[in-house]
C-alpha positions as CSV (number, residue, x, y, z in Angstrom):
1,M,-0.3,0.2,-0.1
2,R,1.4,3.7,-0.8
3,Y,1.2,6.1,1.7
4,S,1.0,10.0,1.0
5,L,3.1,12.3,3.2
6,I,-0.1,13.4,4.9
7,N,-1.3,9.8,5.9
8,I,2.7,9.6,7.4
9,V,2.6,12.1,9.4
10,W,-0.8,12.9,10.5
11,Y,-2.0,9.6,10.3
12,S,0.4,8.0,12.9
13,E,1.0,9.7,16.5
14,K,3.7,7.4,16.7
15,R,5.5,8.8,13.9
16,K,4.8,11.8,14.7
17,N,6.1,12.0,18.1
18,I,9.6,10.1,15.9
19,L,9.5,13.1,13.9
20,L,9.5,15.5,16.5
21,L,11.9,14.0,19.3
22,L,14.5,13.3,16.1
23,K,14.2,17.3,15.6
24,E,16.2,17.7,18.6
25,G,18.9,15.4,17.3
26,P,19.6,12.3,16.3
27,R,18.6,9.4,18.2
28,D,19.3,5.4,18.5
29,I,16.5,2.5,18.7
30,D,16.9,2.5,22.6
31,R,17.0,6.0,22.9
32,I,13.7,6.3,21.3
33,K,12.4,3.6,22.7
34,T,12.7,5.6,25.8
35,S,11.8,8.4,24.9
36,L,8.6,7.6,23.2
37,N,7.8,4.5,26.2
38,E,7.5,2.1,23.2
39,T,8.8,-1.3,22.6
40,S,10.8,-2.2,19.3
41,R,7.7,-4.6,17.8
42,S,5.8,-1.0,18.0
43,I,8.3,1.6,17.1
44,M,10.1,-0.4,14.3
45,P,7.2,-0.4,11.1
46,Q,7.1,2.9,12.0
47,I,10.8,3.8,11.7
48,K,10.8,1.6,8.5
49,K,7.7,3.4,7.0
50,L,9.5,7.4,7.8
51,L,12.9,5.9,5.7
52,Q,10.8,4.5,2.7
53,K,9.5,8.3,2.3
54,K,12.9,9.5,3.3
55,L,11.9,12.0,6.1
56,I,14.1,10.3,8.1
57,V,18.1,8.4,7.3
58,Q,19.9,5.9,9.5
59,N,23.6,7.0,10.3
60,G,25.4,4.1,11.8
61,E,22.9,3.1,14.7
62,D,21.7,6.4,14.9
63,Y,18.2,8.2,13.1
64,C,18.0,11.3,12.3
65,L,15.4,14.0,10.0
66,S,16.5,14.1,6.5
67,E,16.5,18.0,5.1
68,I,12.8,17.0,3.7
69,G,11.7,15.4,7.5
70,E,13.7,19.1,8.6
71,L,11.4,20.8,6.4
72,I,7.8,19.1,7.5
73,V,8.7,19.5,11.0
74,E,9.8,22.9,11.5
75,N,5.8,23.3,9.3
76,I,3.9,21.4,11.7
77,E,5.4,22.1,14.9
78,P,3.4,25.4,14.9
79,L,0.3,23.9,13.5
80,L,0.4,21.1,16.5
81,D,0.9,24.2,19.1
82,T,-1.9,26.1,17.7
83,M,-4.1,23.1,17.8
84,R,-3.0,22.2,21.4
85,V,-3.4,25.5,22.4
86,I,-7.4,25.7,21.5
87,E,-7.7,22.1,22.6
88,E,-6.9,22.7,26.0
89,N,-9.8,25.2,26.4
90,K,-12.0,24.9,23.2
91,D,-15.0,26.9,24.3
92,F,-12.9,29.8,25.5
93,W,-11.3,30.0,22.8
94,I,-14.5,29.5,20.0
95,T,-16.1,32.3,22.0
96,R,-13.5,35.0,21.7
97,D,-12.8,37.8,19.6
98,L,-9.7,37.7,18.0
99,D,-10.0,39.9,14.7
100,F,-8.3,42.8,16.4
101,L,-4.5,40.8,16.1
102,P,-1.9,41.5,13.4
103,Q,-2.2,38.5,11.0
104,H,1.3,37.3,11.9
105,L,0.8,37.2,15.7
106,F,-2.9,35.7,14.8
107,S,-1.4,32.8,13.1
108,R,1.2,32.2,15.9
109,L,-1.3,31.7,18.3
110,G,0.4,28.5,19.6
111,E,3.2,30.4,21.0
112,L,0.9,31.0,23.9
113,G,2.4,27.7,24.9
114,H,1.2,26.0,28.5
115,Y,-1.2,28.4,29.9
116,L,-3.4,28.7,32.7
117,L,-7.4,29.8,31.9
118,V,-7.9,32.3,34.6
119,E,-11.8,31.9,35.9
120,P,-13.3,34.8,37.4
121,D,-14.1,34.6,40.7
122,L,-18.0,35.9,41.4
123,N,-17.0,36.5,44.8
124,R,-14.0,39.2,43.9
125,M,-15.4,40.2,40.4
126,F,-14.1,43.9,41.8
127,E,-10.9,42.6,42.5
128,L,-7.7,42.4,40.5
129,P,-7.0,38.3,39.5
130,R,-4.7,37.1,42.1
131,E,-2.8,35.4,39.4
132,F,-2.5,38.7,38.0
133,K,-1.4,41.0,40.5
134,D,0.9,38.5,42.9
135,N,3.3,38.1,39.5
136,I,2.9,41.7,38.5
137,L,4.1,43.0,42.4
138,K,7.2,40.4,41.5
139,S,8.3,42.0,38.2
140,K,10.9,44.6,37.8
141,K,9.8,45.6,34.3
142,V,6.1,45.6,33.0
143,S,3.9,46.7,30.2
144,C,0.4,47.1,30.0
145,F,-1.8,47.8,26.9
146,I,-5.0,48.8,28.4
147,S,-8.6,49.5,26.9
148,Y,-10.5,48.6,30.0
149,V,-10.2,50.3,33.1
150,H,-10.0,48.0,36.3
151,P,-11.3,50.2,39.5
152,Q,-8.0,48.9,41.4
153,A,-5.4,49.3,38.6
154,P,-4.5,52.6,38.9
155,S,-3.2,52.0,42.6
156,L,-1.4,48.9,41.2
157,Y,0.2,51.2,38.7
158,L,0.9,53.3,41.6
159,E,2.3,50.8,43.7
160,L,4.6,49.8,40.6
161,A,5.9,53.5,40.4
162,D,6.6,53.5,44.1
163,K,8.7,50.5,43.8
164,G,10.7,51.7,41.2
165,V,9.2,49.5,38.5
166,S,10.3,50.3,34.6
167,L,6.4,50.4,33.9
168,S,5.3,51.4,30.0
169,L,1.5,51.7,29.7
170,F,-0.1,51.7,26.5
171,M,-3.9,52.7,26.3
172,T,-6.8,53.9,24.1
173,N,-8.4,57.4,24.0
174,V,-11.4,56.1,26.1
175,A,-8.9,54.1,29.1
176,F,-6.8,57.6,28.9
177,L,-10.1,59.8,29.4
178,K,-11.3,57.8,32.5
179,L,-8.2,57.5,34.2
180,K,-7.6,61.3,33.4
181,S,-10.9,62.8,34.6
182,E,-11.5,59.7,37.3
183,Y,-8.1,59.1,39.4
184,P,-6.0,62.1,38.6
185,K,-4.4,62.5,41.5
186,E,-3.1,59.0,40.9
187,M,-2.0,59.7,37.2
188,K,-0.2,62.8,38.7
189,Q,1.6,60.0,41.2
190,I,2.0,57.5,38.6
191,L,3.4,59.8,36.0
192,S,5.7,61.6,38.6
193,S,8.3,58.9,38.0
194,S,10.8,58.6,35.9
195,D,10.5,55.0,35.3
196,V,7.0,55.1,34.6
197,E,6.1,56.4,30.3
198,L,2.5,56.8,28.7
199,F,1.4,55.7,25.3
200,L,-2.0,57.0,23.4
201,C,-2.8,54.6,21.0
202,N,-4.0,56.1,17.9
203,E,-6.6,52.6,17.3
204,N,-9.3,52.0,19.7
205,V,-8.2,48.1,20.3
206,P,-11.2,45.7,21.7
207,L,-8.6,44.4,24.2
208,P,-9.3,44.9,27.6
209,S,-6.0,44.2,29.0
210,L,-2.4,42.8,28.3
211,A,0.4,42.5,30.1
212,V,3.8,41.0,29.9
213,T,6.7,41.5,32.4
214,G,10.4,39.4,32.3
215,W,8.6,36.3,33.4
216,F,4.9,36.0,32.0
217,T,2.0,37.7,30.4
218,Y,-1.5,38.3,31.1
219,L,-4.2,38.5,28.6
220,C,-7.8,39.7,29.0
221,F,-9.6,39.0,25.7
222,L,-13.1,40.3,25.0
223,N,-15.3,37.5,24.5
224,V,-17.6,37.2,20.4
225,E,-20.4,39.4,22.2
226,G,-17.8,42.4,22.8
227,R,-18.1,41.5,26.7
228,Y,-15.6,41.3,28.6
229,D,-16.4,38.5,30.8
230,H,-13.5,38.2,33.3
231,R,-11.9,34.7,31.9
232,D,-8.4,35.2,30.9
233,I,-5.2,34.2,30.4
234,I,-2.0,33.3,31.8
235,S,1.6,32.0,30.7
236,F,5.3,32.0,31.8
237,D,6.3,30.1,28.4
238,E,9.5,32.3,26.6
239,S,7.4,31.7,23.9
240,A,4.6,33.6,25.0
241,L,7.0,36.3,26.3
242,L,8.0,36.9,22.8
243,W,4.8,37.1,21.5
244,A,3.0,39.9,23.7
245,T,5.9,41.6,23.7
246,E,5.7,41.4,19.4
247,L,1.9,42.7,20.2
248,I,3.2,45.4,22.4
249,E,5.6,46.9,20.1
250,H,2.9,46.3,17.4
251,Y,0.7,48.9,19.4
252,R,3.9,51.0,20.5
253,S,4.4,51.7,16.5
254,K,0.4,53.1,16.5
255,S,0.7,55.3,19.8
256,E,2.1,58.6,20.6
257,R,4.1,59.0,23.8
258,I,2.4,61.6,26.5
259,Y,4.0,63.5,29.0
260,F,2.4,65.0,32.5
261,P,0.4,67.7,32.0
262,Y,-1.2,65.1,29.1
263,V,0.9,67.0,26.3
264,K,2.0,64.7,23.5
265,A,5.9,64.5,22.2
266,E,7.3,66.1,19.5
267,R,7.8,64.0,16.4
268,T,11.4,64.3,15.5
């Protein structure tokens, strides 16, 4: 029977795992069996098929990816990562509004990695989530995008500023006006710190909040009905930090820096 490459790669979890394992480097049969918790009887037929399709090659006792095998693994890995991210909480993701994401980041959603879905505590709806507050207060550098102003957020930003945390705040015009009008004292104190910078985004981005630090990222999305239901995600994976940093930099490019008393920086 002839097998297409699609069948070879996707229709066998064992073959897929062999390819992903060999991406880390050459392995002999004993190391492959140990890593995948398989027997010779179960793994050798799959190795034979991969050899026949020239997705792997044998050098002495070791097996390694061929050039074609490397190309395929490099392309299937992001898709597998994305599928895993979605499958972990499918009901959550199918109800999120992700249209605002730049295409290059939307297609790399799998880089959020291993994350925790933070469900709202109905008894503490007016408090910042513990997972967010505890971790952000341990951070030395924080970048936040804000379109939704949580009642406790201004005091948190002030606490970070008082601790000398390097804090970059990116916000929509609506969020900025709310903070300026309802929390004028806190905003003045926050912006008096030399470690704080404020940016006003020129777009009305439907992203309630995003925070990225040197060791975790926290994301709040609207649902498809345009409401914020307080279901958030937190990730400590390095790939998630890089992904979130790229999103922050995307909004930096669409923002102007604001100085107290709320004067836009002159463009050079």
